[in-house]
C-alpha positions as CSV (number, residue, x, y, z in Angstrom):
1,M,-39.9,-23.1,72.6
2,I,-39.5,-25.7,70.0
3,T,-41.9,-26.4,67.1
4,A,-43.2,-29.9,66.6
5,N,-41.6,-30.1,63.1
6,N,-38.2,-29.3,64.5
7,Y,-38.6,-31.6,67.4
8,Y,-39.6,-34.5,65.2
9,R,-36.7,-33.9,62.8
10,N,-34.3,-33.9,65.8
11,V,-35.7,-37.1,67.3
12,F,-36.6,-39.1,64.2
13,G,-34.4,-37.5,61.5
14,H,-37.3,-36.6,59.2
15,K,-40.8,-35.1,59.1
16,M,-43.5,-37.0,60.9
17,Y,-47.2,-37.1,60.2
18,K,-50.1,-38.2,62.4
19,A,-52.2,-41.3,61.4
20,S,-55.4,-40.7,63.3
21,I,-57.2,-43.9,64.5
22,S,-59.9,-44.9,66.9
23,L,-60.6,-47.4,69.6
24,N,-64.0,-48.7,70.7
25,V,-64.1,-46.4,73.7
26,T,-66.1,-43.5,75.1
27,C,-65.5,-41.0,78.0
28,P,-66.5,-41.1,81.7
29,N,-68.4,-37.9,81.2
30,R,-70.4,-39.4,78.4
31,D,-71.4,-42.9,79.7
32,G,-72.8,-41.9,83.1
33,S,-69.7,-42.9,85.0
34,K,-69.0,-39.3,86.0
35,G,-71.4,-37.4,83.8
36,S,-73.3,-37.5,80.5
37,G,-73.2,-35.6,77.3
38,G,-69.5,-35.1,77.2
39,C,-67.7,-31.8,77.2
40,I,-70.0,-29.1,75.9
41,F,-67.7,-28.3,72.9
42,C,-67.2,-32.0,71.9
43,S,-69.0,-33.3,68.9
44,E,-70.5,-36.8,68.5
45,G,-67.1,-38.0,67.2
46,G,-65.4,-37.2,70.4
47,S,-62.7,-34.9,68.9
48,G,-61.9,-37.6,66.4
49,E,-63.7,-36.4,63.3
50,F,-60.5,-36.9,61.3
51,A,-59.9,-40.4,62.5
52,S,-61.1,-43.7,60.9
53,H,-63.9,-45.7,62.5
54,F,-63.0,-48.1,65.3
55,E,-64.8,-51.0,63.6
56,E,-62.0,-51.2,61.1
57,P,-58.9,-53.1,62.2
58,I,-56.1,-50.9,63.5
59,K,-53.8,-51.8,60.5
60,E,-56.5,-50.8,58.0
61,Q,-57.2,-47.5,59.8
62,I,-53.5,-46.7,59.7
63,E,-53.2,-47.6,56.0
64,K,-56.1,-45.4,55.2
65,A,-54.7,-42.5,57.2
66,V,-51.3,-42.9,55.6
67,S,-52.8,-43.0,52.1
68,Q,-54.5,-39.7,52.6
69,V,-51.3,-37.8,53.2
70,R,-48.8,-40.0,51.3
71,N,-48.5,-37.6,48.3
72,K,-47.8,-34.7,50.5
73,A,-45.6,-36.6,52.9
74,G,-43.3,-38.2,50.4
75,N,-41.4,-41.4,50.8
76,D,-39.0,-40.3,53.5
77,A,-41.6,-39.3,56.1
78,G,-42.5,-41.3,59.2
79,Y,-45.8,-41.7,61.0
80,I,-47.2,-41.5,64.5
81,A,-50.2,-43.8,65.2
82,Y,-52.5,-41.3,66.9
83,F,-55.3,-42.8,69.1
84,Q,-57.4,-39.7,68.9
85,S,-61.1,-40.2,69.6
86,F,-62.6,-40.0,73.0
87,T,-60.6,-41.3,76.0
88,S,-58.3,-43.9,74.6
89,T,-57.3,-45.3,78.0
90,Y,-60.9,-45.7,79.2
91,C,-60.9,-49.4,78.5
92,S,-59.4,-52.6,79.8
93,P,-55.6,-52.8,79.9
94,C,-55.6,-55.9,77.7
95,Y,-57.6,-54.2,75.0
96,L,-55.4,-51.1,75.0
97,E,-52.2,-53.2,74.9
98,K,-53.4,-55.3,72.0
99,A,-54.1,-52.1,70.0
100,L,-50.8,-50.6,70.8
101,V,-48.9,-53.7,69.8
102,E,-50.8,-53.9,66.5
103,A,-50.2,-50.2,65.7
104,S,-46.5,-50.5,66.6
105,S,-46.1,-53.4,64.1
106,C,-47.4,-51.4,61.1
107,E,-45.0,-50.3,58.4
108,K,-43.7,-46.7,58.7
109,I,-45.1,-46.3,62.3
110,E,-42.3,-44.9,64.4
111,A,-44.1,-43.6,67.4
112,V,-47.5,-43.8,69.1
113,S,-49.6,-41.0,70.6
114,V,-52.5,-41.7,73.0
115,A,-55.2,-39.1,73.8
116,T,-56.8,-39.4,77.2
117,R,-57.6,-37.6,80.4
118,P,-55.8,-37.4,83.8
119,D,-58.4,-39.4,85.7
120,C,-58.3,-42.4,83.3
121,L,-54.8,-43.7,84.1
122,S,-55.0,-46.6,86.5
123,D,-51.9,-48.4,87.7
124,E,-52.6,-51.2,85.2
125,I,-52.9,-48.7,82.3
126,I,-49.6,-47.0,83.3
127,E,-47.9,-50.4,83.2
128,V,-49.3,-51.0,79.7
129,L,-48.0,-47.6,78.6
130,K,-44.6,-48.3,80.2
131,R,-44.3,-51.5,78.0
132,Q,-45.2,-49.5,75.0
133,V,-42.3,-47.1,75.7
134,E,-40.0,-50.1,75.4
135,R,-41.3,-50.7,71.8
136,M,-41.0,-47.2,70.4
137,P,-41.5,-43.5,71.5
138,L,-44.8,-42.8,73.2
139,F,-46.7,-39.6,73.7
140,V,-49.6,-39.3,76.0
141,E,-51.9,-36.3,75.3
142,L,-53.9,-35.1,78.3
143,G,-57.1,-33.1,77.8
144,L,-56.8,-30.4,80.5
145,Q,-58.3,-27.5,78.7
146,T,-58.4,-25.3,81.8
147,A,-56.9,-25.1,85.3
148,S,-60.1,-23.6,86.7
149,D,-62.5,-26.0,88.4
150,K,-65.3,-23.5,87.9
151,T,-64.8,-23.5,84.2
152,A,-64.4,-27.3,84.2
153,G,-67.8,-27.5,85.8
154,L,-69.3,-25.3,83.1
155,I,-67.8,-27.4,80.3
156,N,-68.7,-30.7,82.0
157,R,-65.1,-32.0,82.2
158,C,-66.0,-34.0,85.2
159,Y,-62.7,-34.2,87.0
160,K,-60.9,-31.9,89.4
161,T,-57.8,-30.0,88.2
162,E,-55.8,-31.6,91.0
163,E,-55.8,-34.8,89.0
164,Y,-53.7,-33.3,86.3
165,P,-50.3,-32.7,88.0
166,K,-50.6,-36.1,89.6
167,A,-51.1,-37.7,86.2
168,V,-48.2,-35.8,84.6
169,A,-45.8,-36.9,87.4
170,R,-46.9,-40.6,87.1
171,L,-46.5,-40.6,83.3
172,K,-43.1,-38.9,83.4
173,D,-41.9,-41.4,86.1
174,A,-42.8,-44.1,83.5
175,G,-40.6,-42.4,80.9
176,I,-43.5,-41.1,78.9
177,N,-43.6,-37.8,76.9
178,V,-46.6,-35.7,78.0
179,I,-48.5,-33.3,75.8
180,T,-51.2,-31.1,77.3
181,H,-54.3,-29.7,75.4
182,I,-55.3,-26.2,76.4
183,I,-58.3,-24.3,75.1
184,F,-58.3,-20.5,75.1
185,G,-61.6,-18.6,75.1
186,L,-63.7,-21.0,77.3
187,P,-66.9,-19.4,78.7
188,G,-66.2,-16.8,81.3
189,E,-62.5,-17.1,81.3
190,T,-60.3,-14.0,81.6
191,K,-56.8,-13.8,80.0
192,A,-55.3,-14.2,83.5
193,M,-57.2,-17.5,84.0
194,M,-55.9,-18.7,80.7
195,M,-52.3,-17.9,81.8
196,D,-53.0,-19.7,85.1
197,T,-53.7,-22.8,83.0
198,V,-50.4,-22.5,81.1
199,R,-48.5,-21.9,84.4
200,L,-50.0,-25.0,85.9
201,C,-48.8,-27.1,82.9
202,V,-45.3,-25.6,83.1
203,D,-45.0,-26.1,86.8
204,S,-46.3,-29.7,86.4
205,G,-43.6,-30.5,83.8
206,S,-45.6,-31.0,80.6
207,D,-43.2,-31.7,77.7
208,G,-45.5,-30.4,75.0
209,Y,-48.4,-28.2,74.4
210,K,-51.4,-28.1,72.0
211,F,-53.2,-24.7,72.0
212,T,-56.5,-24.2,70.4
213,C,-59.3,-21.6,70.4
214,L,-62.8,-22.6,71.4
215,Y,-64.8,-24.0,68.5
216,V,-68.5,-24.1,68.2
217,L,-69.6,-27.2,66.5
218,K,-73.1,-28.3,65.4
219,N,-75.2,-30.5,67.6
220,T,-73.2,-29.7,70.8
221,P,-74.4,-28.0,74.0
222,L,-72.1,-25.2,73.2
223,E,-74.0,-24.4,70.0
224,K,-77.1,-23.6,72.1
225,L,-75.1,-21.2,74.3
226,F,-73.6,-19.6,71.3
227,F,-76.9,-18.8,69.6
228,E,-78.2,-17.5,73.0
229,N,-75.3,-15.0,73.0
230,K,-73.9,-16.6,76.2
231,V,-70.5,-17.3,74.7
232,E,-68.0,-15.0,73.0
233,I,-65.7,-16.4,70.4
234,L,-62.2,-15.0,70.0
235,E,-61.2,-13.2,66.9
236,M,-57.9,-14.3,65.2
237,E,-55.7,-11.4,66.4
238,E,-57.2,-11.6,69.9
239,Y,-56.6,-15.4,70.0
240,F,-53.0,-15.2,68.9
241,D,-52.2,-12.4,71.3
242,I,-53.1,-14.9,74.0
243,V,-51.0,-17.6,72.4
244,E,-48.0,-15.3,72.1
245,D,-48.2,-14.6,75.8
246,A,-48.6,-18.3,76.6
247,V,-45.5,-19.2,74.5
248,R,-43.4,-16.6,76.4
249,M,-44.2,-18.6,79.6
250,L,-42.9,-21.9,78.3
251,P,-39.4,-23.2,79.0
252,D,-36.9,-23.3,76.2
253,N,-37.2,-27.0,75.7
254,A,-41.0,-27.1,75.6
255,V,-42.5,-28.3,72.3
256,V,-45.5,-26.5,70.8
257,H,-47.3,-29.2,68.8
258,R,-50.2,-27.0,67.8
259,F,-50.7,-23.2,67.8
260,T,-54.3,-23.7,66.9
261,G,-56.5,-26.4,65.5
262,D,-58.9,-26.6,62.6
263,G,-62.4,-27.8,63.2
264,P,-64.2,-30.0,60.6
265,K,-65.8,-27.5,58.2
266,K,-69.0,-29.6,57.8
267,I,-70.0,-29.0,61.4
268,L,-68.1,-25.8,62.3
269,I,-70.2,-22.8,63.2
270,A,-67.6,-20.5,64.7
271,P,-65.0,-19.0,64.6
272,E,-65.2,-18.3,60.9
273,W,-61.6,-17.3,60.6
274,T,-60.4,-20.8,61.2
275,K,-62.1,-22.1,58.0
276,N,-59.3,-20.7,55.9
277,K,-56.5,-23.0,57.1
278,R,-53.9,-21.8,54.7
279,Q,-54.4,-18.2,55.7
280,V,-54.1,-19.2,59.4
281,I,-50.9,-21.2,58.8
282,N,-49.3,-18.3,56.9
283,Y,-50.3,-15.9,59.7
284,V,-48.8,-18.2,62.4
285,N,-45.6,-18.6,60.4
286,R,-45.2,-14.9,60.0
287,R,-46.1,-14.0,63.6
288,F,-44.0,-16.6,65.3
289,G,-41.1,-16.6,62.8
290,L,-41.6,-20.3,61.8
């Protein structure tokens, strides 16, 4: 297992920071194409609460994101243009390519990362992504969350798990680095089910992993289930016990880009332990020897 910091230093020669940006897109489980309401844990911002608004030009979004971390990053850091909100490939190929080209031309941007889902990768979109690889390193982040189709139905994911390994294979054939998002603690999931998700990702050849616990955010369908006591939220030790077992399953060259996330405090209901980001980071560093 390799940490993201070490991986970026090996590839780029210095520390890298994400500049989160948005496109004018939605998701097929929001607009009625496959479903409505989005995933039950997803807020109105579509997992892009830390990104700028899509109405601003790409260059301005990146400049704003960079300015927010410049003092911490220093002059030697590089940046990844991170198309974070909603499903960034759920759009026309021309629109996506224009955005990728614009992001790639911005000062200090050395790589691009695109968040999407396995069922939104048409042949035309794959060709756009292949051309981006020729400009600079590209990461495609796939929101799998779980390998269980039963759980996927509960969270309103609106695509079958069989789509995931197919998507990974097509992306890797195009020379693209694949990062997979996994959520631990989804409703009704046992630890064995969570490990099944990790195993699927490993078997499919995912290059990187983003683990997170299940968050309850305000104004989401999950909030209602939480207050009806239909959802149990993992405590910190319990969650990181699962993460530790997951990490043991990864090949030596796998990159862990995230051990857990941090939800926006203004709309975060649970788990409470995630609100103290510094405490969580220190715990992760001690437990995993980082």
